[in-house]
C-alpha positions as CSV (number, residue, x, y, z in Angstrom):
1,M,-11.6,-3.7,-66.3
2,T,-14.9,-4.7,-66.5
3,G,-15.7,-1.7,-69.0
4,C,-17.4,2.2,-68.9
5,L,-20.8,2.0,-66.7
6,W,-22.7,2.4,-70.2
7,P,-22.0,0.1,-73.4
8,C,-18.8,0.5,-74.8
9,V,-18.1,0.2,-78.3
10,S,-15.2,-0.3,-80.4
11,S,-12.3,2.6,-80.4
12,A,-12.4,3.5,-84.4
13,H,-16.1,3.8,-83.6
14,A,-16.1,6.0,-80.8
15,T,-13.2,8.1,-82.5
16,S,-15.7,9.1,-85.5
17,A,-18.5,9.8,-83.4
18,G,-17.2,13.0,-82.4
19,S,-15.5,14.9,-79.9
20,G,-15.4,13.7,-76.0
21,A,-16.7,10.4,-76.8
22,G,-13.7,8.4,-78.2
23,L,-10.2,7.9,-76.7
24,F,-9.1,11.2,-77.0
25,G,-11.3,14.7,-75.9
26,A,-13.0,18.1,-77.7
27,R,-9.1,19.5,-77.9
28,G,-7.3,16.3,-78.7
29,R,-6.4,15.5,-75.1
30,S,-5.9,11.8,-73.3
31,P,-7.6,10.9,-71.1
32,T,-4.6,11.2,-68.9
33,E,-4.2,14.4,-70.3
34,V,-7.9,16.1,-69.6
35,V,-7.0,14.8,-65.3
36,R,-4.3,16.5,-65.1
37,H,-4.7,19.9,-67.1
38,L,-8.2,19.5,-64.8
39,R,-5.7,18.9,-61.4
40,D,-3.6,21.6,-62.8
41,L,-6.6,24.2,-62.6
42,L,-8.1,22.8,-59.2
43,R,-4.9,23.5,-57.2
44,F,-4.7,26.9,-58.5
45,V,-8.0,27.5,-56.9
46,A,-7.9,25.9,-53.9
47,D,-4.6,27.6,-53.3
48,H,-7.3,31.1,-53.7
49,P,-10.5,30.3,-52.4
50,E,-11.1,34.2,-52.1
51,R,-11.2,36.7,-53.9
52,C,-8.0,38.3,-54.7
53,G,-8.7,41.7,-56.8
54,G,-6.9,42.7,-59.9
55,K,-5.3,40.4,-62.2
56,L,-4.8,37.5,-60.5
57,E,-8.5,37.1,-59.3
58,G,-9.4,37.6,-62.7
59,K,-7.4,34.2,-63.7
60,R,-9.0,32.6,-60.8
61,S,-12.1,33.3,-63.0
62,Q,-10.7,31.7,-65.6
63,K,-9.7,28.6,-63.9
64,I,-12.8,28.1,-62.6
65,I,-14.5,28.8,-66.0
66,D,-11.5,26.3,-67.5
67,I,-12.2,23.5,-64.5
68,S,-16.3,23.7,-65.6
69,K,-15.3,22.7,-69.2
70,G,-12.8,20.1,-67.5
71,I,-15.0,18.3,-65.5
72,R,-18.0,18.3,-68.6
73,E,-14.9,17.1,-70.9
74,M,-14.7,14.0,-67.9
75,K,-18.4,13.8,-67.9
76,F,-17.9,13.3,-72.1
77,I,-16.0,10.9,-71.8
78,L,-17.2,8.2,-68.8
79,Y,-20.6,8.5,-70.7
80,G,-20.6,9.5,-74.3
81,N,-22.0,13.0,-75.8
82,G,-24.8,11.7,-77.4
83,E,-23.5,10.8,-80.7
84,G,-20.8,7.7,-79.5
85,D,-20.5,5.5,-76.5
86,P,-17.7,5.7,-73.6
87,V,-14.8,3.4,-74.5
88,A,-13.8,1.0,-72.2
89,E,-10.0,2.2,-72.5
90,A,-10.5,5.8,-72.2
91,C,-12.6,5.7,-69.0
92,T,-9.8,2.7,-67.3
93,Q,-7.3,6.2,-68.6
94,L,-9.4,8.3,-66.9
95,T,-10.1,6.5,-63.8
96,T,-6.3,5.3,-63.1
97,E,-5.1,9.5,-63.3
98,F,-8.3,10.4,-61.5
99,F,-7.3,8.4,-58.2
100,K,-4.0,9.7,-58.1
101,D,-2.1,13.5,-56.5
102,N,-5.7,13.7,-54.7
103,T,-7.4,15.2,-58.0
104,L,-10.6,14.2,-55.4
105,R,-9.6,15.8,-52.7
106,L,-9.3,18.9,-54.4
107,V,-12.8,18.9,-56.4
108,I,-14.2,18.5,-53.0
109,L,-12.6,21.4,-51.8
110,C,-12.7,23.4,-55.3
111,V,-17.0,22.4,-55.3
112,P,-17.9,25.8,-53.3
113,F,-16.7,27.6,-56.5
114,M,-18.5,26.0,-59.3
115,D,-22.2,27.4,-61.0
116,L,-24.4,25.0,-60.2
117,E,-24.4,22.9,-63.7
118,T,-20.8,22.2,-62.2
119,Q,-21.7,21.2,-59.5
120,K,-24.3,18.4,-60.7
121,D,-21.2,17.5,-63.3
122,V,-19.3,16.7,-60.4
123,G,-22.2,14.0,-58.9
124,F,-22.5,12.4,-62.3
125,V,-18.8,12.0,-62.8
126,F,-17.7,11.0,-59.1
127,Q,-20.9,8.6,-59.7
128,N,-19.6,6.2,-62.3
129,L,-15.9,7.1,-61.1
130,A,-17.0,5.2,-57.8
131,R,-18.0,2.3,-59.6
132,Q,-15.0,1.7,-62.4
133,R,-13.0,-1.4,-61.9
134,V,-9.9,-1.4,-62.9
135,D,-7.2,-4.2,-63.1
136,S,-10.5,-5.4,-60.9
137,R,-9.8,-3.3,-57.6
138,M,-12.2,-0.7,-57.4
139,L,-9.7,2.5,-57.4
140,A,-12.1,4.8,-55.7
141,S,-12.2,2.2,-52.6
142,D,-8.3,1.8,-52.7
143,Y,-7.8,5.6,-52.7
144,L,-10.8,6.0,-49.8
145,E,-8.8,3.9,-47.3
146,V,-5.8,6.7,-47.2
147,N,-7.7,9.2,-47.2
148,L,-10.5,8.7,-44.5
149,D,-10.4,12.5,-43.4
150,L,-11.9,13.5,-46.5
151,L,-15.4,11.8,-45.4
152,D,-14.5,14.4,-42.8
153,I,-14.7,17.6,-45.2
154,L,-18.0,16.1,-47.4
155,M,-20.0,16.0,-43.0
156,A,-18.5,19.5,-42.2
157,G,-19.9,20.2,-45.5
158,F,-23.7,19.5,-43.7
159,D,-23.8,22.4,-42.2
160,N,-23.7,24.8,-46.1
161,T,-26.9,24.6,-47.2
162,D,-25.1,25.8,-50.5
163,I,-23.6,22.8,-51.0
164,M,-24.6,20.2,-48.6
165,I,-26.8,18.8,-51.3
166,H,-23.8,18.0,-53.9
167,Y,-21.6,16.6,-51.3
168,S,-24.2,14.6,-49.7
169,S,-24.3,12.9,-53.5
170,I,-20.5,12.1,-53.7
171,L,-20.6,11.2,-49.7
172,R,-23.3,8.5,-50.5
173,D,-21.2,7.4,-53.5
174,C,-18.4,7.0,-50.8
175,A,-20.4,4.9,-48.7
176,R,-21.0,2.1,-51.2
177,H,-17.4,1.1,-50.9
178,Q,-17.5,-0.2,-47.4
179,V,-14.3,1.4,-45.6
180,A,-15.5,4.7,-46.2
181,A,-19.7,3.1,-44.6
182,R,-17.8,1.9,-41.0
183,Y,-15.4,5.2,-40.7
184,V,-19.1,7.8,-41.1
185,L,-21.2,4.7,-38.9
186,Y,-18.2,4.9,-36.1
187,S,-17.8,9.0,-36.1
188,Q,-19.8,11.5,-34.3
189,H,-21.0,12.4,-37.7
190,M,-23.7,9.8,-37.8
191,K,-25.3,11.5,-34.3
192,K,-25.5,14.8,-36.5
193,F,-27.9,13.2,-39.0
194,F,-30.9,13.0,-36.8
195,D,-30.3,17.3,-37.2
196,Y,-29.9,17.3,-41.3
197,I,-32.7,15.5,-41.8
198,Q,-35.3,17.4,-39.6
199,F,-33.8,21.3,-41.4
200,P,-36.2,22.8,-42.7
201,D,-35.4,22.4,-46.4
202,F,-37.3,19.9,-47.3
203,S,-35.1,19.0,-50.6
204,I,-32.1,19.1,-48.0
205,A,-33.8,17.3,-45.6
206,S,-34.6,14.6,-48.0
207,D,-30.8,13.8,-48.5
208,A,-29.5,13.6,-45.8
209,F,-32.3,10.9,-44.8
210,K,-31.6,9.7,-48.5
211,T,-27.5,9.6,-47.3
212,F,-28.5,8.6,-43.3
213,K,-30.3,5.3,-45.1
214,E,-27.5,4.3,-47.1
215,L,-25.5,4.4,-44.7
216,L,-27.7,1.8,-42.6
217,T,-28.3,-0.3,-45.0
218,R,-26.2,-0.7,-47.9
219,H,-23.5,-3.1,-46.1
220,K,-25.4,-5.7,-43.6
221,S,-22.2,-6.8,-41.6
222,S,-21.1,-3.2,-40.6
223,A,-24.6,-1.4,-39.8
224,A,-25.1,-4.9,-37.3
225,E,-22.2,-4.3,-35.7
226,F,-23.0,-0.8,-35.6
227,F,-26.7,-1.3,-34.2
228,T,-25.0,-3.8,-32.0
229,K,-22.6,-1.7,-30.6
230,N,-24.5,1.7,-30.6
231,Y,-28.0,0.5,-29.4
232,D,-28.8,2.3,-26.3
233,W,-28.3,6.1,-27.5
234,F,-28.9,5.0,-31.8
235,F,-32.6,3.6,-31.4
236,S,-33.6,6.6,-28.4
237,E,-32.5,9.7,-30.8
238,F,-34.3,7.1,-33.5
239,N,-37.8,6.9,-31.7
240,F,-37.0,10.1,-29.9
241,K,-36.5,12.3,-33.0
242,L,-37.7,10.5,-36.2
243,V,-40.0,7.9,-35.4
244,Q,-42.1,10.5,-33.5
245,S,-41.4,13.5,-35.8
246,S,-43.9,16.6,-36.0
247,N,-43.2,16.2,-40.1
248,Y,-45.4,14.1,-41.7
249,V,-42.6,12.7,-44.3
250,I,-40.0,12.1,-41.9
251,K,-42.6,9.9,-39.6
252,R,-43.7,7.6,-42.1
253,Q,-40.1,7.1,-44.1
254,S,-38.3,6.8,-40.6
255,I,-40.8,3.8,-39.8
256,Q,-40.0,2.3,-42.8
257,L,-36.6,2.4,-42.3
258,L,-36.9,0.9,-38.9
259,G,-39.3,-2.0,-40.3
260,D,-36.3,-2.5,-43.1
261,I,-33.8,-2.9,-40.4
262,L,-35.7,-4.7,-37.7
263,T,-36.6,-7.2,-40.6
264,E,-32.7,-7.3,-42.1
265,R,-31.7,-11.2,-41.4
266,T,-28.7,-10.1,-39.6
267,N,-29.9,-7.6,-37.4
268,S,-32.1,-10.3,-35.7
269,A,-30.0,-9.8,-32.6
270,V,-31.0,-6.1,-32.7
271,L,-34.9,-7.2,-33.6
272,L,-35.1,-9.3,-30.6
273,R,-33.5,-6.6,-27.8
274,Y,-36.1,-4.0,-29.7
275,V,-39.1,-6.1,-29.6
276,C,-38.5,-6.5,-25.9
277,S,-38.8,-3.1,-24.8
278,T,-41.7,-1.5,-23.4
279,E,-40.8,1.8,-24.1
280,N,-40.4,0.5,-27.6
281,L,-44.4,-1.2,-27.5
282,K,-45.6,2.2,-26.3
283,V,-44.8,4.0,-29.5
284,L,-46.1,1.8,-31.8
285,M,-49.1,1.8,-30.2
286,N,-49.5,5.3,-30.1
287,L,-48.6,5.1,-33.5
288,L,-51.1,2.6,-34.6
289,R,-53.4,5.8,-33.4
290,D,-51.8,8.4,-35.5
291,S,-54.8,9.9,-38.0
292,S,-52.9,9.6,-41.3
293,K,-53.7,5.9,-43.0
294,P,-50.0,5.2,-44.5
295,I,-48.7,6.2,-40.8
296,Q,-51.3,3.5,-39.4
297,V,-49.8,0.5,-41.9
298,E,-45.9,1.8,-41.6
299,A,-46.5,1.3,-37.4
300,F,-48.6,-2.2,-38.0
301,H,-45.5,-3.3,-39.9
302,V,-43.4,-3.2,-36.6
303,F,-46.0,-3.6,-34.2
304,K,-46.2,-6.9,-35.6
305,L,-43.2,-8.3,-34.4
306,F,-44.2,-7.4,-31.2
307,T,-46.8,-9.9,-30.9
308,A,-44.7,-12.5,-33.5
309,N,-42.1,-13.0,-30.7
310,K,-42.4,-16.4,-29.2
311,N,-40.1,-15.0,-26.0
312,K,-41.9,-12.0,-24.6
313,P,-41.3,-10.2,-21.4
314,R,-44.0,-10.2,-18.9
315,E,-43.9,-7.0,-18.9
316,I,-44.5,-6.9,-23.3
317,V,-47.6,-9.8,-22.3
318,T,-48.6,-7.2,-19.6
319,I,-49.0,-3.9,-21.6
320,L,-51.0,-6.1,-24.7
321,V,-53.0,-7.9,-22.2
322,A,-53.7,-4.7,-21.2
323,N,-55.2,-2.8,-24.2
324,K,-56.6,-6.0,-25.8
325,G,-59.7,-5.0,-26.4
326,K,-58.5,-1.8,-28.0
327,L,-56.1,-3.8,-30.0
328,I,-59.0,-6.3,-30.9
329,R,-61.2,-3.5,-32.4
330,F,-59.1,-2.1,-33.9
331,L,-57.6,-4.2,-36.1
332,D,-61.6,-5.5,-37.1
333,G,-61.4,-1.9,-38.5
334,F,-58.4,-1.6,-39.7
335,T,-58.6,-2.4,-43.9
336,L,-56.6,-0.7,-46.9
337,E,-58.8,0.8,-50.1
338,K,-56.8,-1.7,-52.0
339,E,-56.9,-5.5,-51.4
340,D,-53.6,-6.5,-50.3
341,R,-53.5,-10.5,-49.2
342,V,-50.1,-10.0,-47.6
343,F,-51.8,-7.9,-45.2
344,E,-54.7,-8.7,-44.8
345,S,-52.7,-12.5,-43.8
346,D,-50.5,-10.3,-41.4
347,K,-53.3,-8.8,-39.8
348,A,-55.6,-12.5,-39.1
349,Q,-52.1,-13.8,-37.7
350,V,-51.7,-10.3,-35.6
351,L,-55.6,-10.3,-34.3
352,D,-55.0,-14.3,-33.5
353,N,-51.5,-13.8,-31.5
354,V,-53.6,-10.3,-29.5
355,I,-56.6,-12.7,-28.9
356,A,-54.4,-15.6,-27.6
357,M,-52.4,-13.4,-25.4
358,K,-53.0,-13.8,-21.6
359,L,-50.5,-13.3,-18.3
């Protein structure tokens, strides 16, 4: 194993540093025992998802409290507790045991029953575990490969505003692994992101966009293949629902993401197809007229790709020539508050391309 995400220290030093930071947890349990105990607690709660009344309800409530303690104990082992750093051997033991016997599945199923702080701790714990290597292997990737239905459970949680952000966080860490990202990309869930991103709650919409962007940019080859195979519906939705959104934040972030997608080297075939579309050109030219300067700037960075295309279709040239005068006047007066040499150079190149353009 390559070690914990935080600097590791010797077992002797860590054990003397205090509970949680050493090889054994606060109650003398080894990392393996911590996970096994937590798994038993999670199984009970997963088997009793509804309030059951009487003594059984009291037992259920205590189990939920103990789950919070168990998650926190795992967090101490993985990150340290403020008095000592984590230990590589402890992290290895914990990671190995965690990806056995469906612990992750049980955690995901029980997230709705946890308090807010424990839900946040789950995010921190899985963020660490998703990156851990044991004997040069990513156990999270191996586990997800045979448990891809967990991604369906996480996406279904997007419809529950109480847990959506926590599920979205876990999904992003899953998407660090190509096998998980590809599964979501080629599922029906991708179409739902266009609605989640427009959710009225700003924090939920922003988190959905963050996950959406991760899926589209993390694994270059998988994303390029996805864009190629799903070009028509994807960019149609992207332009209509996001790039032309009435919400300023969604619009600006989406144009920025569009630019990132089109300028990524592995997406060169997608770029060529995009800049040969008159509909796309009209969308970008309208964005250049937006009342917001930041929107205009983001739109300019995509618009310049149309003018830079050396093999413009006649339809594209016709539109640009018909609007040559307006474009020249716009570019002449298009400036930034702070001097930006790259922007000025790009603008000069676009201006030259527009001036030289003719049928």
